[in-house]
C-alpha positions in Angstrom: -127.3 115.0 37.7 -130.7 114.6 39.4 -134.0 113.9 37.7 -137.4 114.0 39.3 -139.7 111.5 37.5 -143.4 112.3 38.0 -145.8 109.4 37.8 -149.1 108.1 39.2 -149.7 104.4 38.7 -146.7 102.3 37.5 -146.4 101.6 33.8 -144.1 99.4 31.8 -142.7 102.5 30.1 -141.5 103.8 33.5 -140.5 100.6 35.1 -138.8 99.0 32.1 -138.1 102.1 30.0 -137.3 105.3 31.8 -135.8 104.0 35.1 -133.3 101.7 33.4 -132.5 104.5 30.8 -131.8 107.0 33.7 -129.5 104.4 35.4 -127.6 103.9 32.1 -127.2 107.7 31.9 -125.8 107.8 35.4 -128.7 109.9 36.7 -129.9 110.1 40.3 -133.7 109.5 40.0 -136.3 110.4 42.5 -139.8 109.1 41.8 -142.6 111.5 42.7 -145.9 109.6 42.9 -149.2 109.3 44.7 -149.0 105.5 44.5 -145.6 104.5 46.1 -146.7 101.1 47.2 -147.8 100.2 43.7 -144.4 101.2 42.3 -142.7 99.1 44.9 -144.7 96.0 43.9 -144.1 96.7 40.3 -140.3 97.0 40.7 -140.2 93.9 42.9 -141.4 91.8 39.9 -138.9 93.0 37.3 -136.2 90.5 38.0 -138.6 87.8 36.8 -139.3 89.5 33.5 -137.3 90.2 30.3 -137.2 93.6 28.7 -140.3 94.4 26.7 -140.1 94.8 22.9 -138.5 92.6 20.3 -134.8 92.8 21.4 -134.9 91.6 25.0 -131.1 91.6 25.5 -130.3 95.1 24.4 -129.3 97.5 27.1 -131.4 95.9 29.8 -130.2 95.1 33.3 -132.6 94.1 36.1 -130.5 96.0 38.6 -131.1 99.2 36.7 -134.7 99.5 37.8 -134.5 101.1 41.2 -134.7 104.9 41.6 -132.6 106.6 44.2 -135.7 107.4 46.2 -139.5 107.5 46.2 -141.4 110.5 47.5 -145.1 110.4 48.0 -147.0 113.6 47.0 -150.1 114.8 45.2 -148.8 114.7 41.7 -152.2 115.8 40.3 -151.9 119.3 41.9 -149.1 121.5 40.5 -148.7 123.5 43.7 -148.4 120.3 45.7 -145.9 118.9 43.3 -143.8 122.1 43.5 -144.0 122.1 47.3 -142.7 118.6 47.4 -139.8 119.4 45.1 -138.9 122.6 47.1 -138.2 120.4 50.1 -135.8 118.1 48.1 -132.3 118.6 46.7 -132.1 120.8 43.6 -133.3 119.1 40.4 -131.6 119.2 36.9 -134.8 118.0 35.2 -138.5 117.3 36.1 -140.0 114.8 33.7 -143.2 112.8 33.2 -144.4 110.4 30.5 -148.0 110.5 31.7 -150.8 112.0 29.5 -152.5 113.4 32.6 -149.5 114.8 34.4 -147.8 116.8 31.6 -149.4 120.2 32.6 -148.4 119.8 36.3 -144.9 118.7 35.3 -144.5 121.6 32.9 -145.6 124.1 35.5 -143.1 122.6 38.0 -140.3 122.7 35.5 -141.1 126.3 34.7 -141.2 127.3 38.3 -137.7 126.0 38.8 -136.4 127.4 35.5 -135.8 124.0 34.0 -136.3 122.8 30.4 -139.8 121.6 29.8 -143.0 121.8 27.8 -145.2 124.8 27.6 -147.9 124.2 30.2 -150.5 125.7 27.8 -149.7 123.2 25.0 -149.7 120.4 27.6 -153.2 121.5 28.7 -154.4 121.7 25.1 -153.1 118.2 24.4 -154.7 116.8 27.6 -158.1 118.5 27.0 -159.7 117.5 23.7 -162.2 120.3 23.9 -159.5 122.9 24.2 -157.6 121.2 21.3 -160.6 121.5 19.0 -161.1 125.1 20.0 -157.5 126.0 19.4 -157.3 124.4 16.0 -160.6 126.1 14.9 -159.2 129.5 16.1 -156.1 129.1 14.0 -158.0 127.8 11.0 -156.1 124.6 10.8 -159.1 122.4 11.4 -162.8 122.9 11.9 -164.5 119.8 13.4 -168.0 120.1 14.7 -167.8 119.4 18.4 -170.0 120.1 21.5 -169.1 119.8 25.2 -171.6 117.9 27.3 -171.9 118.2 31.1 -174.2 116.3 33.5 -176.7 119.2 33.4 -176.8 119.4 29.6 -180.3 119.0 28.2 -180.9 115.9 26.1 -181.4 114.9 23.4 -179.0 117.0 21.4 -180.6 117.0 17.9 -178.4 119.6 16.2 -175.3 117.5 16.2 -174.1 116.1 12.8 -174.9 112.4 13.6 -173.2 110.0 13.7 -170.9 111.4 16.3 -168.1 110.1 18.5 -168.8 110.6 22.2 -165.7 110.6 24.5 -164.5 112.0 27.8 -162.8 115.4 27.2 -159.8 114.2 29.1 -160.0 110.5 28.6 -157.3 108.0 27.7 -157.0 104.5 26.3 -160.2 104.7 24.4 -162.2 104.5 27.6 -165.9 105.4 27.2 -165.3 106.3 23.6 -168.4 105.2 21.5 -170.0 106.0 18.2 -173.5 107.4 18.6 -176.0 107.3 15.8 -178.8 109.5 17.1 -180.1 111.8 19.8 -182.0 109.2 21.8 -178.9 107.0 22.0 -176.9 110.1 22.9 -179.0 110.6 26.0 -178.6 106.9 27.0 -174.8 106.8 26.4 -174.3 110.1 28.3 -176.3 108.8 31.3 -174.2 105.6 31.3 -170.8 107.4 31.2 -171.8 110.1 33.7 -172.7 107.3 36.1 -169.1 106.0 35.9 -167.6 109.5 35.6 -169.7 111.9 37.7 -168.6 115.5 37.2 -166.6 114.8 34.0 -167.1 116.8 30.8 -167.8 114.8 27.6 -167.1 115.8 24.1 -169.4 114.9 21.1 -167.7 115.5 17.8 -168.5 114.6 14.2 -167.4 111.2 13.1 -164.3 111.5 10.9 -164.1 108.7 8.3 -160.8 107.4 7.1 -157.8 105.3 8.1 -156.4 105.9 11.6 -152.7 106.6 11.6 -150.1 108.0 14.0 -147.3 110.4 13.7 -144.4 110.0 16.2 -142.3 113.1 16.8 -139.5 114.1 19.2 -138.5 117.7 19.7 -136.0 119.8 21.7 -137.9 123.1 21.3 -135.9 123.9 18.2 -135.4 120.7 16.2 -138.3 118.3 15.6 -137.7 114.8 14.5 -140.4 113.0 12.5 -139.8 109.4 13.3 -142.6 107.8 11.2 -145.9 106.4 12.2 -148.2 103.4 12.6 -151.4 102.3 10.8 -154.0 101.4 13.4 -156.6 98.7 13.1 -159.7 99.3 15.3 -162.4 97.0 16.6 -165.8 97.1 15.0 -168.1 100.0 15.8 -169.5 101.3 18.1 -166.2 101.0 20.1 -162.7 102.0 19.3 -160.3 99.4 20.7 -156.9 99.6 19.1 -156.4 96.0 18.1 -153.2 96.1 15.9 -150.6 98.7 14.9 -148.4 98.2 11.8 -145.2 100.3 11.3 -145.2 102.6 8.3 -142.0 104.7 8.1 -143.5 106.5 5.0 -146.1 109.0 6.0 -148.0 110.9 3.3 -146.4 114.3 2.9 -149.6 116.2 3.1 -150.4 114.4 6.4 -147.0 115.2 7.8 -147.3 118.9 7.0 -150.8 119.1 8.4 -150.0 117.4 11.7 -146.8 119.4 12.2 -148.8 122.6 11.5 -151.4 121.5 14.0 -148.8 120.7 16.6 -147.2 124.1 16.0 -150.6 125.8 16.5 -151.1 123.9 19.7 -147.6 124.9 20.9 -146.2 121.3 21.0 -142.4 121.4 20.3 -140.7 119.9 23.3 -140.2 116.2 24.1 -141.9 113.1 22.7 -145.4 113.4 21.1 -147.7 110.7 19.8 -150.4 112.1 17.5 -153.4 110.2 16.1 -155.1 111.3 12.9 -157.4 110.0 10.2 -157.1 110.3 6.5 -158.7 108.8 3.4 -158.6 109.4 -0.4 -161.1 112.3 -0.2 -161.0 113.7 3.3 -158.5 114.7 6.0 -156.2 114.6 7.5 -157.9 115.4 10.8 -156.4 115.1 14.2 -158.1 112.7 16.6 -155.9 113.4 19.7 -152.5 114.5 20.8 -150.6 112.6 23.4 -147.7 114.6 24.8 -145.5 111.6 25.5 -144.0 108.5 23.8 -146.4 106.2 22.2 -147.6 103.6 24.7 -148.8 100.0 25.1 -145.3 98.7 24.3 -145.1 100.4 20.9 -142.4 102.7 22.5 -140.1 99.6 23.0 -140.8 98.4 19.5 -140.1 101.8 18.0 -136.8 102.0 19.8 -135.9 98.6 18.4 -136.9 99.7 14.9 -134.9 102.9 15.0 -131.9 101.4 16.7 -131.9 104.2 19.4 -133.1 104.4 23.0 -136.1 106.8 22.9 -136.3 106.7 26.7 -132.7 107.9 27.0 -133.3 110.6 24.3 -136.5 111.9 26.0 -134.5 112.2 29.3 -131.6 113.9 27.6 -134.0 116.5 26.1 -135.4 117.3 29.6 -131.9 117.9 30.8 -131.5 120.5 28.1 -129.6 118.6 25.4 -130.2 119.2 21.7 -131.1 116.7 19.1 -128.9 116.0 16.1 -130.3 117.6 12.9 -131.4 114.3 11.3 -133.6 111.6 12.9 -132.7 107.9 12.8 -134.4 105.9 10.0 -136.5 102.8 10.8 -135.6 99.7 8.9 -137.9 96.7 8.6 -141.5 95.8 9.2 -143.1 95.8 12.6 -146.4 94.7 14.0 -147.9 95.2 17.5 -150.8 92.8 17.8 -153.0 92.9 20.9 -154.8 90.0 22.4 -158.2 91.4 23.6 -160.5 89.8 26.1 -163.8 88.8 24.5 -165.6 87.8 27.7 -165.6 88.7 31.4 -164.3 86.3 34.0 -161.1 85.2 35.6 -157.9 84.8 33.5 -156.9 81.2 33.9 -154.2 80.8 31.3 -151.8 83.0 29.4 -148.4 82.5 27.7 -145.3 83.6 29.6 -143.4 86.8 28.7 -140.4 86.6 26.4 -139.3 85.6 23.0 -141.4 83.2 21.0 -140.4 79.9 19.2 -141.6 78.8 15.9 -141.2 82.0 14.0 -139.6 82.5 10.7 -135.9 83.2 10.2 -134.8 86.8 10.7 -138.1 87.7 12.5 -138.0 88.6 16.2 -141.2 88.0 18.1 -142.0 88.4 21.7 -145.1 88.2 23.9 -145.8 90.4 26.9 -148.8 89.7 29.3 -150.7 92.8 30.3 -152.9 90.9 32.8 -151.7 88.2 35.2 -153.3 84.8 35.8 -156.0 85.2 38.4 -157.0 88.7 37.4 -160.7 89.3 37.1 -161.6 90.7 33.7 -164.4 93.2 33.4 -165.0 94.2 29.8 -164.6 98.0 29.2 -164.7 98.0 25.4 -161.4 99.9 25.6 -157.7 99.3 25.5 -158.0 98.2 29.2 -159.3 94.9 27.8 -155.9 93.9 26.6 -154.7 90.5 27.9 -151.3 90.8 26.2 -149.3 92.0 23.2 -147.4 90.2 20.5 -144.6 92.3 19.0 -142.6 91.4 15.9 -139.9 93.0 13.7 -138.4 91.6 10.5 -137.1 92.6 7.1 -140.0 91.1 5.1 -143.6 92.1 5.8 -145.0 88.7 4.8 -142.6 86.8 7.1 -143.5 89.1 10.0 -147.2 88.6 9.4 -146.9 84.8 9.3 -144.8 84.8 12.4 -147.4 86.9 14.4 -150.2 84.6 13.1 -148.3 81.5 14.2 -147.6 82.9 17.7 -151.2 83.9 18.2 -152.5 80.5 17.0 -150.1 78.6 19.3 -150.9 80.8 22.3 -153.5 79.8 24.9 -155.6 82.4 26.7 -158.4 81.2 28.8 -161.0 83.2 30.7 -163.3 81.3 33.1 -166.7 82.6 34.2 
């Protein structure tokens, strides 16, 4: 069977997750991308690296990483994507794990009559303004939000300050900032528009509470609720995700609310990573919907926790396979702890990838560098500032926490001016 994998820049999820999973399933994979050279360089380095996650020896073979072919095309344009596929052998599935390419992939799959997401739900997930409008229309949530364009008059005094300012189609917490008043709003908008000319921003009321995730996987009929993570953020005014802690138990009211919101948005097919906030008095409220597997190596850890290959499952769903009625249960405690750059400069030292010594018995800990020695670091106050990630799984939470702390204390990260 033949799968067309749609991607722009290479990610670890594609290089170490989906390509090896497709090879294990015996699929012929053709990579459709606008950055073929970057994918070639990324794949060239895989023999030097272990599998990400906490179980580096499970189901991983370096020879599994090469697709059958790489085709360069404009993946951002649905018509261009369809034209490229028309000229190729018939596909059995068209798949992407990119936030920004889900709508184009959904339209291509629909054109060829293949299983896929509803392009409208993919667009609502991608565009936070459309998500807010849809949830308000259905009555599921009403969050005060205002679109801001370069020509919008400032200052905006009618907003319920403080507000969160963000790109309407942003990712990785880039240019997401807490704004306390109209004068600061004008300044922040000018800064962001200078970096993103022509983009649309969204200013929405600040939603207090604990940030959590709900991870789901659906085949269009059956939806698995896999559990979620509790997310620790950096201090205001920015929103860097510094640590995620696995929490298989999700409050029932939160689960029902998120599933209702996803239904209203039309999300029912494939993997979905939803972020929401909740506290003792308010919520839950959705923050954003990511129509893909959770990223930044949490996808590998989640597969390890559940004892299933989520990359394989996502591909099987795109081929039209149905999920079993009951999802797998996660056992144990897991932490994903990010090492975040605290200064600009050149990365001069970083631990190597792989399993870590000095941890407690029955705790698996690994480290994965997300920047290489020699890289120039420019602080973005977003998830792009990650230097690396420490991942750990164990039966006892206290032992996992001590092991992560030990690895972080022993590690050496150096940034020179």
